[in-house]
C-alpha positions in Angstrom: 0.0 0.0 0.0 2.9 2.6 0.9 4.6 1.9 -2.5 1.6 2.6 -4.5 0.9 5.8 -2.3 4.6 6.9 -3.1 4.5 6.2 -6.8 1.1 8.1 -7.2 2.5 11.1 -5.1 5.7 11.4 -7.3 3.5 11.3 -10.5 1.4 14.0 -9.1 4.5 16.3 -8.2 6.0 15.7 -11.7 2.9 16.5 -13.4 2.5 19.9 -11.5 6.1 20.8 -12.2 5.8 20.3 -15.9 2.6 22.2 -16.1 4.2 25.2 -14.2 7.3 25.1 -16.7 5.0 25.0 -19.8 3.0 27.9 -18.3 6.1 30.0 -17.9 7.3 29.6 -21.3 3.8 30.3 -22.8 3.7 33.5 -20.8 7.1 34.7 -21.9 6.2 34.0 -25.7 3.0 35.7 -25.2 4.6 38.7 -23.5 7.2 39.2 -26.4 4.4 38.9 -29.0 2.7 42.0 -27.6 5.6 44.3 -28.6 3.3 46.9 -30.2 1.2 47.5 -27.0 1.7 49.6 -24.0 3.5 48.1 -21.0 0.3 48.4 -18.8 -1.8 46.5 -21.4 0.9 43.9 -21.8 0.7 43.3 -18.0 -3.1 42.9 -18.1 -3.1 40.6 -20.9 -0.5 38.3 -19.3 -2.4 38.5 -16.0 -5.5 37.0 -17.7 -3.4 34.2 -19.4 -1.9 33.2 -16.1 -5.4 33.1 -14.5 -6.5 30.7 -17.4 -3.6 28.5 -16.9 -4.0 28.3 -13.1 -7.6 27.3 -13.6 -6.4 24.5 -15.9 -3.8 23.4 -13.5 -6.1 23.2 -10.6 -8.6 21.1 -12.7 -6.0 18.7 -13.7 -4.8 18.2 -10.1 -8.3 17.3 -9.1 -8.8 15.0 -11.9 -5.5 13.2 -11.1 -6.4 13.1 -7.4 -9.7 11.6 -8.0 -8.3 8.9 -10.1 -5.7 7.9 -7.5 -8.5 7.8 -4.8 -10.5 5.5 -7.1 -7.5 3.3 -7.5 -6.8 3.2 -3.8 -10.4 2.4 -2.9 -10.0 -0.8 -5.1 -7.1 -1.8 -2.8 -9.4 -2.5 0.2 -9.4 -6.2 0.8 -12.5 -8.4 0.8 -12.3 -8.9 4.6 -12.9 -5.3 5.5 -15.9 -5.2 3.2 -17.3 -8.4 5.0 -16.9 -6.8 8.3 -18.8 -3.7 7.2 -21.7 -5.8 5.8 -21.9 -7.9 9.0 -22.2 -4.7 11.1 -24.9 -3.4 8.9 -26.9 -6.8 9.2 -26.5 -6.8 12.9 -27.8 -3.2 13.1 -30.8 -4.2 11.2 -31.3 -6.9 13.4 -31.2 -4.8 16.5 -33.8 -2.5 14.9 -36.3 -5.4 14.3 -35.9 -6.6 17.7 -36.6 -3.1 19.1 -39.7 -2.8 17.2 -41.1 -6.1 18.4 -40.2 -5.1 21.8 -42.0 -1.8 21.5 -45.1 -3.7 20.3 -45.0 -6.0 23.1 -44.7 -3.2 25.5 -47.8 -1.4 23.9 -49.8 -4.4 24.6 -48.6 -4.6 28.1 -49.5 -0.9 28.5 -52.9 -1.4 27.4 -53.5 -4.0 30.1 -51.9 -1.9 32.6 -54.2 1.3 31.5 -57.1 -0.9 31.7 -56.6 -2.2 35.1 -55.6 1.1 36.5 -58.6 3.0 35.2 -60.9 0.3 36.8 -59.0 0.5 40.0 -59.3 4.3 40.0 -63.2 4.2 39.6 -63.4 3.3 43.3 -61.2 5.9 44.4 -62.7 8.5 47.2 -61.8 11.6 45.1 -64.5 12.4 42.5 -61.7 13.9 40.3 -59.9 10.7 40.2 -63.1 8.8 39.2 -63.8 11.4 36.6 -60.3 11.0 35.1 -60.7 7.2 35.1 -63.9 7.3 33.4 -62.5 9.3 30.4 -59.4 6.9 30.4 -61.8 4.0 30.0 -63.4 5.8 27.2 -60.1 6.3 25.3 -59.1 2.6 25.8 -62.6 1.5 24.2 -61.8 4.0 21.2 -58.3 2.8 20.7 -59.2 -1.2 21.5 -62.6 -2.0 20.1 -62.0 -5.5 21.6 -62.5 -4.0 25.1 -65.5 -1.7 24.0 -68.4 -3.6 25.3 -66.7 -4.7 28.4 -66.0 -1.0 29.2 -69.4 -0.1 28.7 -70.8 -2.7 31.0 -68.4 -1.7 33.6 -69.5 2.0 33.4 -73.3 0.7 33.6 -72.3 -1.3 36.7 -70.6 1.8 38.2 -73.8 3.8 37.6 -75.9 1.2 39.1 -73.8 0.9 42.1 -73.3 4.5 42.9 -76.8 5.9 41.6 -79.5 3.6 42.8 -83.2 4.5 42.7 -84.7 5.9 46.0 -88.2 4.9 46.0 -89.2 7.3 49.1 -88.0 10.4 47.2 -90.2 10.3 43.8 -91.9 13.4 44.5 -89.1 15.5 46.0 -86.9 17.9 43.9 -83.7 16.2 42.7 -80.3 17.1 43.8 -77.6 17.9 41.4 -76.3 14.8 39.6 -72.8 13.9 40.7 -70.4 14.8 37.9 -68.8 11.2 37.7 -72.2 9.8 37.3 -73.2 12.3 34.5 -69.7 11.6 32.9 -70.3 8.0 32.8 -73.8 8.5 31.4 -72.4 10.8 28.7 -69.6 8.2 27.7 -72.4 5.5 27.4 -74.6 8.0 25.5 -71.8 8.6 22.8 -70.3 5.1 22.5 -69.8 3.6 19.1 -72.8 1.3 18.8 -71.3 -0.7 16.0 -69.0 -2.5 18.6 -72.1 -3.5 20.8 -72.4 -7.2 21.0 -75.3 -8.7 19.2 -78.3 -9.6 21.7 -76.7 -7.8 24.5 -78.2 -4.7 26.2 -76.8 -2.4 28.8 -78.5 -2.8 32.1 -79.2 0.5 33.9 -82.4 -0.6 35.7 -83.4 0.8 39.1 -81.0 3.8 38.9 -81.8 7.4 39.9 -80.4 10.0 37.4 -83.0 12.5 37.8 -82.1 15.9 36.2 -79.4 14.3 34.1 -78.4 15.7 30.6 -78.8 13.0 28.0 -79.4 15.3 25.0 -78.9 13.2 21.8 -77.5 10.3 23.7 -77.7 6.9 22.1 -79.6 4.6 24.6 -81.1 2.3 22.1 -82.1 -1.0 23.6 -80.9 0.0 27.0 -82.7 -1.7 30.1 -84.1 1.4 32.2 -86.7 -0.7 34.2 -87.8 1.1 37.5 -85.2 4.0 36.8 -85.8 7.6 38.2 -85.6 9.7 35.2 -87.4 12.9 36.2 -86.7 16.0 34.6 -84.0 14.4 32.6 -83.1 16.0 29.2 -83.6 13.5 26.5 -84.0 16.1 23.5 -83.1 14.3 20.4 -82.1 11.1 22.3 -82.3 7.7 20.8 -84.3 5.3 23.1 -85.7 3.1 20.3 -86.4 -0.5 21.8 -85.3 0.6 25.3 -87.1 -1.1 28.1 -88.6 1.6 30.4 -91.1 -0.4 32.3 -92.2 1.5 35.6 -89.7 4.1 34.9 -90.5 7.6 36.3 -90.2 10.1 33.5 -92.3 12.8 35.1 -91.3 16.3 33.7 -88.8 14.7 31.2 -88.0 16.5 28.1 -88.3 14.2 25.1 -88.6 16.6 22.4 -88.0 14.8 19.0 -86.7 11.8 20.9 -86.8 8.4 19.2 -88.9 5.9 21.2 -89.7 3.7 18.2 -90.9 0.3 19.6 -89.9 1.4 23.1 -91.3 -0.6 26.1 -93.1 1.8 28.6 -95.8 -0.2 30.4 -96.8 1.4 33.7 -94.3 4.3 33.1 -95.0 7.7 34.7 -94.9 10.4 32.1 -96.9 13.0 33.7 -96.2 16.4 32.3 -93.5 15.0 30.1 -92.6 17.0 27.1 -93.1 14.6 24.2 -93.6 17.1 21.4 -92.7 15.5 17.8 -91.6 12.3 19.9 -91.6 8.9 17.8 -93.5 6.4 19.8 -94.7 4.5 16.9 -95.4 0.8 17.8 -94.4 1.8 21.5 -95.9 -0.4 24.4 -97.6 2.2 26.7 -100.4 0.2 28.4 -101.5 1.5 31.8 -98.7 4.3 31.4 -99.6 7.5 33.1 -99.4 10.4 30.6 -101.7 12.9 32.5 -100.9 16.5 31.3 -98.3 15.1 28.9 -97.5 17.3 25.8 -97.6 15.1 22.8 -98.1 17.8 20.2 -97.3 16.7 16.6 -96.0 13.3 18.0 -96.1 9.9 16.2 -98.1 7.1 18.0 -99.1 5.1 15.1 -99.9 1.6 15.9 -98.9 2.3 19.6 -100.4 0.3 22.3 -102.1 2.5 25.1 -104.4 0.1 26.6 -105.9 1.6 29.9 -103.5 4.5 29.6 -104.0 7.8 31.5 -104.2 10.7 29.0 -106.1 13.1 31.1 -105.6 16.5 29.9 -102.9 15.6 27.8 -102.1 17.7 24.7 -102.3 15.7 21.5 -102.7 18.2 18.7 -102.0 17.1 15.4 -100.8 13.8 16.9 -100.6 10.7 14.7 -102.8 8.0 16.5 -103.5 6.0 13.3 -104.1 2.4 14.2 -103.3 3.0 17.9 -104.8 0.9 20.7 -106.5 3.3 23.2 -109.1 0.8 24.6 -110.0 1.8 28.0 -108.0 5.0 28.0 -108.8 7.9 30.1 -108.7 10.9 27.6 -111.1 13.3 29.5 -110.2 16.9 29.0 -107.4 16.0 26.4 -106.9 18.2 23.4 -106.9 16.2 20.2 -107.6 18.9 17.6 -106.5 18.0 14.2 -105.1 14.6 15.4 -105.2 11.6 13.2 -107.2 8.6 14.7 -108.0 6.8 11.7 -108.6 3.1 12.4 -107.8 3.8 16.2 -109.3 1.4 18.8 -111.2 3.5 21.6 -113.4 0.9 22.7 -114.7 1.8 26.2 -112.4 4.8 26.4 -113.3 7.9 28.5 -113.4 11.0 26.0 -115.5 13.2 28.2 -115.3 16.9 27.1 -112.4 15.9 24.7 -111.5 18.5 21.9 -111.6 16.5 18.6 -112.2 19.4 16.1 -110.9 18.5 12.6 -109.8 15.2 13.9 -109.8 12.2 11.6 -111.9 9.5 13.2 -112.5 7.6 10.0 -113.1 3.9 10.6 -112.3 4.5 14.4 -113.9 2.1 16.9 -115.4 3.9 19.8 -117.8 1.3 21.0 -119.2 2.1 24.3 -117.0 5.1 24.7 -117.9 7.9 26.8 -118.1 11.0 24.6 -120.1 13.2 26.9 -119.5 16.8 25.9 -116.9 15.8 23.4 -116.6 18.4 20.4 -116.5 16.8 17.1 -116.5 20.1 15.2 -115.6 19.4 11.5 -114.2 16.0 12.7 -114.4 13.2 10.1 -116.3 10.1 11.5 -116.9 8.4 8.3 -117.6 4.7 8.9 -116.8 5.2 12.5 -118.2 3.0 15.1 -120.2 4.7 17.9 -122.3 1.8 18.8 -123.4 1.9 22.7 -121.4 5.3 23.0 -122.5 7.9 25.5 -123.1 11.2 23.3 -124.8 13.2 25.9 -124.2 16.8 24.9 -121.6 15.9 22.3 -121.1 18.5 19.5 -121.2 17.4 16.0 -121.4 20.6 14.2 -120.2 20.2 10.7 -119.0 16.7 11.6 -118.9 14.2 8.7 -120.9 11.2 9.8 -121.2 9.4 6.4 -121.6 5.6 7.0 -121.1 6.2 10.8 -122.9 3.3 13.0 -124.8 5.1 15.8 -127.0 2.1 16.8 -127.8 1.6 20.4 -125.8 4.9 21.3 -127.2 6.7 24.4 -128.3 10.2 25.0 -128.3 11.3 21.3 -130.9 13.9 20.4 -132.1 15.0 17.0 -130.9 18.5 17.5 -127.2 17.1 17.6 -127.7 15.4 14.3 -129.1 18.6 12.6 -125.8 20.2 13.0 -124.0 17.1 11.4 -123.4 16.1 8.1 -124.6 12.6 6.9 -126.7 10.6 4.6 -128.7 7.5 4.3 -125.8 5.3 4.9 -125.5 6.8 8.4 -126.9 4.2 10.9 -129.1 5.8 13.5 -130.8 4.5 16.7 -134.3 3.4 16.1 -135.8 6.4 17.9 -134.4 9.0 15.5 -134.9 9.8 12.0 -132.6 11.2 9.3 -132.5 14.9 9.5 -134.3 16.9 6.6 -131.3 18.6 5.2 -129.4 15.2 4.9 -129.7 13.7 1.4 -132.9 11.6 1.0 -132.0 9.6 -2.1 -129.2 7.4 -3.2 -128.1 9.9 -6.1 -127.8 12.8 -3.5 -126.1 10.5 -1.2 -123.3 9.5 -3.7 -122.8 13.3 -4.7 -122.5 14.3 -0.8 -120.1 11.3 -0.2 -117.9 12.2 -3.1 -117.9 15.9 -1.9 -116.6 14.8 1.5 
């Protein structure tokens, strides 16, 4: 190696010396060739030539050095290259091992976070419990396999720390503890796609009165016997939820979804149910006294023996609903849709049914004393055996209505109504004179309605 280096260095020195000598000769020849010019111009011209020669010499030196370096690099033995390659491979292996080790630590960290968060749920300090609930939510979001387990843990936490108190149903609620509200909020905004099939969160017999569950997802949740007084359920999803015997007195369920919800014997007194979806809901023997059901959807709902006294049901859809045996005294049903509804034996005393649609409704033996049917549609409705004492039928459409065996119906009531020969009257009453008397007139009047 030293011999090679010496030879190359000697060659480089000789080359530079040769270039320097040639440069001096060229400069002198060039200087004498400029004999006709002034001395200053000669010096300027020579300087430019020297600069050009210097640049050329510098370029040559770099070229020679690069060539020598490449030759020297070829002199490295194969053992050195092998050592370098081995070190690179060893480094890559260490990196791979480090990655695997990190992944293992992440999995262990998940388990540690999980058990630490559960442990902190039982801490005496509310701020610690508060932080633990949010930590569990983060784990549920980061690790979907733990999602359902965490939701069940939070549900158990609520049941344990907010049990229903039967002796304080009518008292004003205290402020809901922050940790309970937080747990409810987390459950209400969970990712439902990770819920286990055929599994439902159990929140029965809890007291969360005055809670804020606006737009919460509580679909299918079990809330049997829960105290939900004054709870904010605006826009909440309670479809299919089981609210049997739940106390929803004064709760706000504006635009809430209770499609197919189960609410037998539930207390909904003075609850705000405006625009709520209760289609096909089960509400038998539920207490809806004074409830606001304006523009609500109760199509095909079951309200057997329910209490709807003084309830507001303006523009409510009750088509096909089962209201048999219901107490609707003093209720406001103006503009409501009761087409095909079952009101057998129902109490509709002093009910407002102006412009309501009762076509094909069944009011067999119902109490309609002082009920107001102004401009209501009673076409083909069944009022057999109903009590019609002082009921108002002004401009009510009674075409094809069955009034056989009804009680306390007088001719002056019929005089205010609209009907024809298809209207079936009690034996003691005759068709009013202004009603159509022949089949042609009847068909025309029928088509007009």
